[in-house]
VMD Tcl script that draws the C-alpha trace (Angstrom):
set ca {
  {-25.02 -7.70 -11.53}
  {-24.90 -5.36 -8.11}
  {-22.54 -5.77 -5.49}
  {-25.14 -6.69 -2.78}
  {-26.33 -9.62 -5.28}
  {-22.65 -10.84 -5.27}
  {-22.64 -11.01 -1.56}
  {-25.88 -12.55 -1.18}
  {-24.65 -15.05 -3.81}
  {-21.93 -16.07 -1.34}
  {-19.04 -14.83 -3.45}
  {-17.14 -14.16 -0.40}
  {-13.31 -14.64 -0.04}
  {-11.45 -15.29 2.93}
  {-9.76 -11.98 2.76}
  {-11.20 -9.44 4.84}
  {-10.91 -5.84 5.10}
  {-12.01 -3.34 7.78}
  {-12.92 0.34 7.01}
  {-11.81 1.61 10.58}
  {-12.04 5.11 12.30}
  {-8.37 4.74 13.65}
  {-5.40 2.64 12.41}
  {-3.84 3.41 15.70}
  {-6.61 1.80 17.54}
  {-7.88 -1.09 15.49}
  {-4.46 -2.30 13.70}
  {-1.44 -0.66 15.51}
  {0.96 -3.13 14.92}
  {1.89 -2.02 11.40}
  {3.30 0.98 12.45}
  {6.68 2.22 13.99}
  {6.30 3.10 17.91}
  {7.68 6.13 19.55}
  {9.36 6.06 22.97}
  {5.98 5.78 24.71}
  {5.24 2.53 22.71}
  {2.52 4.66 20.87}
  {1.77 3.48 17.13}
  {2.65 6.41 14.66}
  {1.02 6.08 11.36}
  {2.03 8.00 8.26}
  {0.00 11.28 7.98}
  {-3.39 11.13 6.97}
  {-3.61 13.20 3.92}
  {-7.16 14.61 4.13}
  {-10.88 14.15 5.14}
  {-12.22 10.81 6.43}
  {-15.01 10.91 4.01}
  {-12.55 10.81 1.16}
  {-9.54 8.98 2.60}
  {-10.57 5.66 4.22}
  {-8.33 3.91 6.77}
  {-8.50 0.02 6.09}
  {-7.19 -2.61 8.47}
  {-6.32 -5.65 5.74}
  {-7.00 -8.83 7.26}
  {-6.96 -12.56 5.73}
  {-8.17 -15.70 7.55}
  {-8.92 -13.84 10.75}
  {-5.71 -12.02 11.14}
  {-4.78 -8.36 10.23}
  {-1.96 -8.57 7.60}
  {-1.47 -4.91 6.91}
  {-2.88 -1.29 6.60}
  {-3.87 1.03 3.76}
  {-5.13 4.67 3.42}
  {-6.95 4.49 0.66}
  {-8.41 7.53 -1.80}
  {-11.92 7.12 -2.59}
  {-12.09 9.72 -5.11}
  {-8.95 8.94 -7.08}
  {-9.82 5.41 -6.62}
  {-5.94 4.31 -5.74}
  {-4.26 3.83 -2.17}
  {-2.43 6.77 -0.81}
  {-0.12 4.30 1.28}
  {-0.07 0.77 2.39}
  {2.09 0.09 5.47}
  {3.32 -3.38 6.52}
  {6.23 -5.12 8.48}
  {8.64 -6.94 6.22}
  {8.94 -10.48 6.67}
  {11.46 -11.86 3.78}
  {11.71 -12.03 0.04}
  {9.55 -15.13 -1.44}
  {8.23 -15.03 -5.11}
  {4.83 -16.64 -5.03}
  {2.38 -17.16 -7.66}
  {-0.90 -14.70 -8.53}
  {-3.99 -14.84 -6.73}
  {-7.66 -13.64 -7.53}
  {-7.77 -9.63 -7.32}
  {-10.56 -8.42 -4.90}
  {-12.36 -5.49 -3.83}
  {-13.62 -3.91 -0.40}
  {-17.68 -3.88 -0.31}
  {-17.47 -1.43 2.86}
  {-16.00 1.44 0.42}
  {-19.30 1.31 -1.32}
  {-21.90 1.08 1.43}
  {-22.06 -2.66 1.95}
  {-21.59 -3.08 5.74}
  {-19.63 -6.43 5.84}
  {-16.03 -6.74 6.75}
  {-14.98 -9.22 4.19}
  {-13.88 -8.58 0.70}
  {-15.06 -10.51 -2.18}
  {-14.67 -11.03 -5.80}
  {-16.36 -8.27 -8.02}
  {-18.29 -10.57 -10.28}
  {-17.08 -8.46 -13.50}
  {-19.01 -5.60 -12.12}
  {-18.41 -2.83 -14.62}
  {-17.97 0.08 -11.82}
  {-18.12 0.96 -8.34}
  {-18.54 4.69 -7.20}
  {-15.73 4.64 -4.56}
  {-12.78 2.32 -5.74}
  {-11.64 0.48 -8.63}
  {-12.71 -2.75 -10.09}
  {-11.33 -5.35 -12.38}
  {-13.19 -4.14 -15.53}
  {-11.36 -0.85 -14.86}
  {-8.07 -2.40 -15.84}
  {-9.60 -4.71 -18.62}
  {-7.65 -3.74 -21.99}
  {-6.40 -0.68 -20.55}
  {-2.72 -1.39 -21.12}
  {-2.15 -1.00 -17.27}
  {-0.95 -3.29 -14.46}
  {-2.42 -3.68 -11.04}
  {0.71 -2.41 -9.38}
  {0.77 -3.57 -5.95}
  {2.01 -1.22 -3.00}
  {2.58 -3.78 -0.47}
  {4.35 -6.16 -2.76}
  {3.46 -9.73 -3.09}
  {7.25 -10.67 -2.76}
  {7.99 -9.15 0.54}
  {6.57 -11.86 2.64}
  {7.46 -15.92 3.24}
  {4.26 -17.33 3.05}
  {1.34 -18.09 0.63}
  {-1.37 -16.53 2.59}
  {0.35 -13.46 3.42}
  {0.88 -13.04 -0.51}
  {-2.74 -13.61 -1.25}
  {-3.65 -11.04 0.89}
  {-1.91 -8.66 -0.95}
  {-4.31 -8.92 -4.12}
  {-6.85 -6.50 -3.13}
  {-7.36 -3.62 -5.67}
  {-7.37 -1.28 -2.58}
  {-3.55 -2.20 -2.42}
  {-2.81 -1.30 -6.12}
  {-2.70 1.13 -8.57}
  {-2.08 1.55 -12.34}
  {1.37 0.96 -13.61}
  {2.47 0.22 -17.16}
  {4.37 -3.14 -17.46}
  {7.58 -0.95 -18.22}
  {7.11 1.03 -15.08}
  {6.08 -2.04 -13.03}
  {9.28 -3.79 -13.94}
  {11.48 -0.86 -13.20}
  {9.87 -0.24 -9.81}
  {10.58 -3.87 -9.07}
  {14.11 -4.11 -9.96}
  {15.38 -0.76 -9.05}
  {13.22 -0.38 -5.63}
  {11.57 -3.54 -4.32}
  {14.56 -5.81 -4.80}
  {17.06 -3.21 -3.23}
  {14.75 -2.65 -0.49}
  {14.82 -6.19 0.41}
  {18.67 -6.29 0.11}
  {18.93 -3.19 2.28}
  {16.75 -4.61 5.20}
  {18.56 -7.90 5.00}
  {21.87 -6.00 5.41}
  {21.13 -3.18 7.80}
  {17.87 -4.39 10.00}
  {17.52 -6.64 12.75}
  {15.06 -9.54 11.98}
  {11.21 -8.70 12.28}
  {11.65 -5.06 12.73}
  {11.67 -3.42 9.54}
  {8.49 -1.19 9.18}
  {7.80 -0.47 5.37}
  {5.41 2.10 4.19}
  {4.90 2.18 0.24}
  {2.55 4.89 -1.37}
  {1.96 6.60 -4.74}
  {1.30 10.51 -5.62}
  {-1.64 11.09 -7.82}
  {-0.94 11.80 -11.57}
  {-2.69 14.43 -13.81}
  {-4.20 11.66 -15.87}
  {-6.83 8.83 -15.22}
  {-7.57 5.31 -16.56}
  {-11.14 5.47 -18.12}
  {-11.71 8.41 -16.73}
  {-12.20 6.92 -13.24}
  {-8.87 5.71 -11.76}
  {-6.08 8.03 -11.43}
  {-2.71 7.14 -12.72}
  {0.18 7.83 -10.38}
  {2.87 10.10 -11.47}
  {5.25 8.51 -8.77}
  {5.98 5.34 -6.25}
  {7.61 5.81 -3.16}
  {8.52 3.64 -0.41}
  {10.39 3.79 3.04}
  {11.52 1.63 5.79}
  {12.55 1.96 9.19}
  {14.11 -0.53 11.63}
  {16.14 -1.28 14.45}
  {20.00 -1.31 13.55}
  {21.24 -4.72 13.45}
  {24.62 -3.49 14.95}
  {22.85 -1.20 17.55}
  {19.57 -2.45 18.95}
  {18.86 1.14 20.54}
  {19.13 2.67 17.18}
  {16.63 3.09 14.41}
  {18.00 3.07 10.71}
  {15.87 4.13 7.72}
  {15.80 5.01 4.04}
  {13.51 6.17 1.19}
  {12.91 5.68 -2.36}
  {10.89 7.35 -5.42}
  {10.71 6.36 -8.84}
  {8.74 8.45 -11.68}
  {5.91 6.68 -13.44}
  {6.90 7.85 -16.98}
  {4.94 4.98 -18.74}
  {8.05 3.82 -20.46}
  {10.15 2.59 -17.62}
  {12.93 5.08 -18.25}
  {13.17 7.01 -15.06}
  {15.84 6.03 -12.25}
  {15.06 5.63 -8.77}
  {16.23 7.89 -6.39}
  {17.21 7.34 -2.71}
  {16.60 9.62 0.11}
  {17.05 10.04 3.79}
  {13.76 10.13 5.88}
  {14.14 13.96 6.08}
  {14.61 14.29 2.43}
  {11.80 12.31 1.44}
  {9.26 13.53 3.96}
  {10.28 17.03 2.61}
  {9.41 15.63 -1.17}
  {6.42 14.05 -0.21}
  {5.46 17.36 1.46}
  {5.71 19.08 -1.53}
  {4.16 16.58 -3.71}
  {1.13 16.03 -1.41}
  {0.63 19.81 -0.66}
  {0.67 19.46 3.23}
  {3.19 18.26 5.80}
  {3.87 14.79 5.66}
  {5.77 12.29 7.59}
  {6.27 8.69 7.10}
  {7.31 7.73 10.52}
  {6.45 10.70 12.71}
  {9.68 12.35 14.55}
  {11.26 9.19 15.67}
  {15.19 9.83 15.71}
  {16.45 7.86 12.93}
  {13.32 7.52 11.14}
  {12.83 11.29 10.23}
}
mol new
graphics top color blue
foreach p $ca { graphics top sphere $p radius 0.5 }
foreach p [lrange $ca 0 end-1] q [lrange $ca 1 end] { graphics top cylinder $p $q radius 0.2 }
display resetview
């Protein structure tokens, strides 16, 4: 069944995503601000025709932001504000109609459609042996509706079960503990991304070689200072790699080499660069 047919049948979710021209204009609240109160999104890695900026919204409220690679059919990164740790139940995985020419702001279920040109669908993952690996994790928030907003395939990339568990245990849980230890409440900006690999799932969806994440927040011991930390984990398939911890200077340098262009997660903000 065609995607437009699904929309006409009314299979539209409460999750809404907008493909926008500029994060800084449409959903600036998810990005760290410089001394002039300007939002500083991470580097946009390529042309707007391939890399789409999405302001993810749920129940008429923006929840986080995603840069999406329509050629590899995986996100580059998702940016959000940490709001606490709370394991919650699963939700239906959704897709973004605007990425494939349907000019509606709302995400929808895919109705078991076999493929779309510019994004992954659930059939790509069916019997593939790969999980839908969250970038903005479902557990880094305290409310069920916020959790549900993370269940879009524009916020996921292929991970084996072993790598998924490794990422959770060695990074997501550690980030949660670190933020609680060093950050003032409700000030932690987090960006999680992936590095494309050399193989694809079903010859369509790129399988990342690395996941990475970083946070920047107000130091709980000195509100006038920022503090930050970064992490990387290689996706080996067997969950055998060990996560590495980085300063933001080190992480920016590593990502610059991996993306092949000058990359900054939080711009040049002191304490976060």
